[in-house]
C-alpha positions as CSV (number, residue, x, y, z in Angstrom):
1,M,-8.6,48.5,1.7
2,E,-6.0,47.8,-1.0
3,L,-7.0,49.1,-4.4
4,Y,-5.8,47.3,-7.5
5,L,-6.3,48.1,-11.2
6,D,-7.7,45.2,-13.2
7,S,-6.2,45.8,-16.6
8,V,-3.4,45.1,-19.1
9,D,-4.1,48.3,-21.1
10,F,-0.9,50.4,-20.7
11,K,-2.7,53.7,-21.2
12,E,-5.1,52.8,-18.5
13,I,-2.3,51.7,-16.3
14,E,-0.4,54.9,-16.7
15,A,-3.6,56.9,-15.9
16,A,-4.3,54.9,-12.8
17,L,-0.7,55.0,-11.6
18,D,-0.9,58.8,-11.9
19,L,-3.4,58.8,-9.1
20,G,-0.7,57.6,-6.8
21,I,-2.9,55.4,-4.7
22,I,-3.1,51.9,-6.3
23,T,-1.4,49.0,-4.7
24,G,-0.8,47.0,-7.8
25,L,-2.2,45.4,-10.9
26,T,-4.2,42.2,-11.6
27,T,-4.2,40.5,-15.0
28,T,-5.9,37.6,-16.7
29,P,-5.2,35.6,-19.8
30,T,-8.6,36.9,-21.0
31,F,-7.4,40.5,-20.8
32,M,-4.2,39.6,-22.7
33,H,-6.2,38.0,-25.5
34,R,-8.7,40.9,-25.6
35,H,-5.9,43.4,-26.1
36,G,-4.2,41.4,-28.8
37,I,-1.2,40.5,-26.6
38,T,0.5,37.4,-28.1
39,D,3.8,37.6,-26.2
40,I,2.5,37.2,-22.7
41,D,6.0,36.9,-21.1
42,S,7.1,40.2,-22.6
43,A,3.9,41.8,-21.4
44,I,4.5,40.5,-17.9
45,V,8.1,41.8,-17.9
46,K,6.9,45.2,-19.1
47,L,4.1,45.3,-16.5
48,S,6.6,44.5,-13.8
49,Q,8.3,47.8,-14.6
50,K,5.1,49.6,-13.6
51,V,3.9,48.3,-10.3
52,A,5.1,46.9,-7.0
53,F,2.6,44.0,-7.0
54,L,1.6,42.2,-10.1
55,H,-0.9,39.3,-10.1
56,V,-0.3,36.9,-13.0
57,E,-1.8,33.6,-13.9
58,A,0.1,30.4,-13.1
59,L,-1.8,27.8,-15.0
60,G,-1.4,24.0,-14.9
61,A,-3.5,20.9,-14.8
62,T,-1.6,19.6,-11.8
63,A,0.0,21.1,-8.7
64,D,3.4,20.3,-10.2
65,E,2.6,22.0,-13.4
66,I,1.3,25.1,-11.6
67,I,4.5,25.3,-9.5
68,K,6.6,24.7,-12.6
69,E,4.8,27.6,-14.3
70,A,5.3,29.8,-11.3
71,E,9.0,29.1,-11.3
72,R,9.2,29.8,-15.0
73,L,7.6,33.2,-14.5
74,L,10.0,34.0,-11.7
75,A,12.9,33.3,-14.1
76,L,11.8,36.1,-16.4
77,P,13.8,39.3,-16.4
78,L,11.4,41.1,-14.1
79,N,11.9,44.4,-12.3
80,S,13.5,43.5,-8.9
81,D,11.2,46.0,-7.2
82,C,8.1,44.1,-8.4
83,T,6.6,41.2,-6.5
84,L,4.7,38.6,-8.4
85,V,1.5,37.2,-6.9
86,F,0.5,33.9,-8.5
87,K,-3.1,33.6,-9.5
88,I,-4.3,30.0,-9.3
89,P,-7.9,28.9,-10.0
90,I,-9.5,27.1,-7.1
91,S,-9.3,23.3,-7.4
92,N,-7.8,20.4,-5.3
93,Q,-4.7,20.7,-7.4
94,G,-4.7,24.4,-7.1
95,V,-5.0,24.1,-3.3
96,K,-2.1,21.7,-3.2
97,A,0.0,24.1,-5.4
98,C,-1.0,27.1,-3.2
99,K,0.2,25.3,-0.1
100,K,3.6,24.5,-1.5
101,L,4.1,27.9,-3.0
102,S,3.0,29.6,0.3
103,L,5.5,27.5,2.3
104,Q,8.2,28.6,-0.1
105,G,7.4,32.3,0.8
106,H,5.5,33.1,-2.4
107,L,2.3,35.2,-2.6
108,V,-0.7,33.4,-4.0
109,N,-4.1,34.7,-5.2
110,V,-6.6,31.8,-5.3
111,H,-9.4,33.1,-7.6
112,L,-12.5,32.0,-9.4
113,I,-14.1,31.7,-5.9
114,Y,-17.8,31.3,-5.9
115,T,-18.5,29.6,-2.6
116,L,-17.4,29.9,1.0
117,N,-16.2,26.3,0.9
118,Q,-13.8,27.2,-1.9
119,A,-12.6,30.2,0.0
120,Y,-12.0,28.1,3.1
121,M,-9.9,25.6,1.3
122,A,-7.7,28.4,-0.1
123,M,-7.4,30.0,3.3
124,E,-6.3,26.7,4.8
125,A,-3.7,26.4,2.1
126,G,-2.2,29.7,3.0
127,A,-3.5,31.8,0.2
128,T,-2.4,35.5,0.4
129,Y,-5.7,36.4,-1.3
130,V,-9.0,34.7,-2.0
131,C,-10.8,36.3,-4.9
132,P,-14.6,36.0,-5.2
133,L,-16.0,37.3,-8.6
134,V,-18.9,39.4,-7.5
135,G,-19.9,40.6,-10.9
136,R,-20.2,37.1,-12.3
137,L,-22.1,35.9,-9.3
138,H,-24.6,38.8,-9.6
139,D,-25.0,38.0,-13.3
140,Q,-26.3,34.6,-12.2
141,G,-28.7,36.1,-9.7
142,H,-26.7,35.3,-6.5
143,D,-26.1,37.6,-3.5
144,A,-22.4,38.1,-4.2
145,M,-21.8,40.5,-1.4
146,K,-23.1,37.9,1.1
147,L,-20.2,35.7,0.0
148,I,-17.8,38.6,0.6
149,D,-19.2,39.1,4.1
150,E,-18.9,35.3,4.8
151,C,-15.2,35.3,3.7
152,V,-14.3,38.4,5.7
153,Q,-16.0,36.9,8.8
154,T,-14.2,33.6,8.3
155,V,-10.8,35.3,8.2
156,E,-11.6,37.3,11.3
157,V,-13.1,34.3,13.3
158,Y,-10.3,31.8,12.5
159,G,-7.4,34.2,12.2
160,Y,-6.4,33.3,8.7
161,N,-3.6,35.3,7.2
162,T,-5.6,35.8,4.0
163,K,-7.0,38.9,2.4
164,V,-10.4,38.9,0.8
165,M,-10.1,40.5,-2.7
166,V,-13.3,41.7,-4.4
167,S,-13.0,41.2,-8.1
168,S,-15.2,41.2,-11.3
169,V,-16.4,44.6,-10.2
170,R,-19.1,46.0,-12.4
171,H,-19.9,49.4,-10.9
172,A,-18.9,51.8,-8.1
173,D,-21.5,50.4,-5.6
174,H,-19.6,47.1,-5.6
175,V,-16.6,49.0,-4.2
176,R,-18.8,50.8,-1.7
177,Q,-20.2,47.5,-0.4
178,A,-16.7,46.0,-0.3
179,I,-15.6,48.8,2.0
180,L,-18.6,48.4,4.3
181,L,-18.1,44.7,4.5
182,G,-14.4,45.1,5.5
183,A,-12.9,43.5,2.4
184,H,-9.2,43.7,2.4
185,A,-8.6,44.4,-1.3
186,C,-10.6,45.3,-4.4
187,T,-9.5,45.1,-8.0
188,V,-11.3,47.5,-10.2
189,P,-11.4,48.1,-14.0
190,W,-10.3,51.6,-15.0
191,G,-13.9,52.6,-16.2
192,V,-15.2,52.0,-12.6
193,M,-12.1,53.5,-10.9
194,Q,-12.6,56.8,-12.8
195,K,-16.1,57.1,-11.3
196,L,-15.3,56.5,-7.7
197,C,-14.9,60.2,-7.0
198,D,-18.0,61.1,-9.1
199,N,-21.1,62.6,-7.5
200,T,-23.5,65.1,-9.0
201,L,-23.7,67.2,-5.8
202,T,-19.9,67.4,-5.6
203,T,-19.7,68.4,-9.3
204,L,-22.3,71.1,-8.7
205,G,-20.4,72.4,-5.6
206,I,-17.1,72.5,-7.5
207,D,-18.7,74.4,-10.4
208,Q,-20.1,76.9,-8.0
209,F,-16.8,77.3,-6.3
210,F,-15.1,78.0,-9.6
211,E,-17.9,80.3,-10.6
212,H,-17.8,82.4,-7.4
213,T,-14.0,82.4,-7.5
214,R,-14.0,83.8,-11.0
215,L,-16.6,86.4,-10.1
216,M,-14.5,87.6,-7.2
217,T,-11.1,87.5,-8.9
218,I,-11.4,88.3,-12.6
219,R,-11.7,91.9,-13.8
220,V,-13.9,93.2,-16.6
221,K,-10.8,94.2,-18.7
222,E,-9.6,90.6,-18.6
223,I,-12.5,89.2,-20.6
224,I,-13.8,92.0,-22.8
225,R,-13.1,91.4,-26.5
226,P,-10.1,93.2,-28.2
227,Q,-12.5,94.9,-30.6
228,N,-13.8,98.3,-29.4
229,P,-16.6,99.4,-31.7
230,V,-17.0,103.2,-31.4
231,V,-18.7,105.8,-33.7
232,T,-18.8,109.5,-33.3
233,L,-22.0,111.6,-33.6
234,K,-20.9,112.8,-37.0
235,Q,-20.7,109.3,-38.4
236,T,-23.7,107.5,-39.9
237,L,-25.9,104.6,-38.9
238,L,-24.2,102.6,-41.7
239,D,-20.8,103.2,-40.1
240,A,-22.3,101.8,-36.8
241,M,-23.5,98.8,-38.7
242,V,-20.1,98.2,-40.2
243,Q,-18.5,98.5,-36.7
244,M,-21.0,96.0,-35.3
245,T,-20.3,93.5,-38.1
246,D,-16.5,93.8,-37.9
247,S,-16.5,93.4,-34.1
248,K,-19.2,90.7,-34.0
249,L,-20.8,92.6,-31.2
250,G,-24.4,93.7,-31.1
251,A,-23.7,97.3,-30.1
252,V,-21.4,100.3,-30.6
253,S,-20.4,103.1,-28.2
254,V,-21.3,106.5,-29.4
255,V,-19.0,109.4,-28.5
256,D,-18.8,113.1,-29.2
257,D,-16.0,115.0,-30.8
258,F,-14.0,114.9,-27.6
259,G,-14.4,111.2,-27.1
260,K,-16.9,111.6,-24.3
261,L,-19.3,108.8,-24.1
262,V,-22.8,109.8,-25.2
263,G,-24.7,106.6,-25.4
264,I,-24.9,103.1,-26.8
265,F,-26.6,102.0,-30.0
266,T,-27.6,98.4,-30.4
267,D,-28.7,96.1,-33.2
268,G,-32.1,96.2,-31.6
269,D,-32.1,100.0,-32.1
270,I,-31.2,99.5,-35.7
271,R,-34.2,97.2,-36.3
272,R,-36.5,99.6,-34.6
273,Q,-35.3,102.6,-36.7
274,L,-35.6,100.6,-39.9
275,K,-39.1,99.6,-39.0
276,E,-40.2,103.1,-38.2
277,K,-38.3,105.1,-40.9
278,G,-37.3,102.7,-43.6
279,K,-34.0,101.9,-45.3
280,S,-33.0,105.6,-45.8
281,I,-32.3,105.8,-42.1
282,I,-28.9,104.1,-42.6
283,E,-27.6,107.4,-44.0
284,A,-28.7,109.3,-40.9
285,K,-26.0,110.8,-38.6
286,M,-25.7,109.3,-35.2
287,S,-26.4,112.8,-33.8
288,D,-30.0,112.4,-35.3
289,F,-30.8,109.8,-32.6
290,S,-31.6,110.3,-28.9
291,Y,-29.7,108.4,-26.2
292,H,-30.3,107.3,-22.7
293,P,-27.4,107.4,-20.3
294,P,-25.6,104.1,-21.0
295,V,-24.9,101.5,-18.4
296,T,-21.1,101.5,-17.8
297,I,-18.7,99.6,-15.7
298,N,-15.1,100.4,-14.8
299,A,-12.7,98.1,-16.6
300,E,-11.0,97.4,-13.2
301,A,-14.3,96.2,-11.7
302,L,-14.7,92.6,-10.7
303,L,-17.1,90.4,-12.7
304,Y,-19.6,90.0,-9.9
305,E,-20.4,93.8,-10.4
306,A,-21.0,93.2,-14.1
307,V,-23.4,90.3,-13.3
308,N,-25.3,92.5,-10.9
309,L,-25.6,95.2,-13.6
310,F,-26.9,92.8,-16.2
311,R,-29.5,91.4,-13.8
312,Q,-30.5,94.8,-12.5
313,H,-31.0,96.5,-15.9
314,Q,-32.0,93.4,-17.9
315,I,-29.7,94.4,-20.8
316,D,-27.3,92.6,-23.1
317,N,-24.4,95.0,-23.3
318,I,-22.4,97.1,-20.9
319,I,-19.8,99.6,-21.9
320,A,-16.4,99.2,-20.2
321,V,-14.7,102.5,-19.5
322,E,-11.3,103.6,-18.4
323,N,-10.6,107.2,-17.5
324,N,-14.2,107.9,-18.6
325,A,-13.5,106.7,-22.2
326,P,-15.0,103.5,-23.7
327,I,-12.4,100.8,-24.1
328,G,-14.8,97.9,-25.1
329,I,-18.2,96.4,-24.7
330,L,-19.0,93.6,-22.3
331,D,-21.6,91.3,-23.9
332,I,-23.8,89.1,-21.7
333,Q,-22.8,86.1,-23.9
334,D,-19.2,86.6,-22.7
335,L,-20.4,85.7,-19.2
336,V,-22.7,82.9,-20.4
337,K,-19.8,81.2,-22.1
338,L,-17.9,81.4,-18.8
339,K,-20.9,79.9,-17.1
340,L,-21.1,83.0,-14.8
341,I,-24.6,83.9,-15.7
342,G,-27.6,81.8,-16.9
């Protein structure tokens, strides 16, 4: 099924073209007016530089006027690689103009189709496309996709060299139904086209793939913060508090005179000490406190190992070590921000 973009917004057009899959572009005078385009001819010339097939309106009250307008459009300095498809509203005069233009080898899109009879007349006149407006039909409470089905079946039964183009698309399900019914083309606004690949389960799966890839490829040293808050046993609790404040981490590594890791002191430990012993505790030496063996991880370890440690020990901080010396603290929030742990 051919996929067209229904727009005259150049930003949307560039974004759609970047997908690399659209057949061309459909336009309407209404779109031109909505986007404040006053020089329609210049806009058509510019659009012809963008796509291989450009559907433009050839308006006229009579068949002769429609043909004259088509000839005028062809005389514009268009990109030679672009083929104009003349959009003609269905009417007896429109059918007459379609027949003459088709015999001359031009491509014609007969649109504003709301009934099978209208589509049939356009097909008989050699229309390249018949264009039912499914959104507008649905707005009036009609079964628009039934008309698409009827048009497709008519083309197949009678062998018309006409493509059924679904237009006035409101949502992605219109596109799905067009595909199922065997429509030959569909012209879609950018807002809908952007959503054709969307699916909650797909998004969830992609997120999981990224998450698992990061867990298995990123090392601890790549995400630990540059700050490495460390205090010695001779320093005070106040020194530890300053280190925590400066690093914006909720813990410090505690080392002995030789730089050997003794333990970890957290902001939670500070609150407990203040509650038990009062404000004077901030002048206490770090050697006055007892420490449990800290949970550590090698800086070269992959992140999945860190996640396992966080879950196993139910802690908020792990000390990253290199050659048995602390080089930083891995905070659980670092993994939460990367969406690697809940």
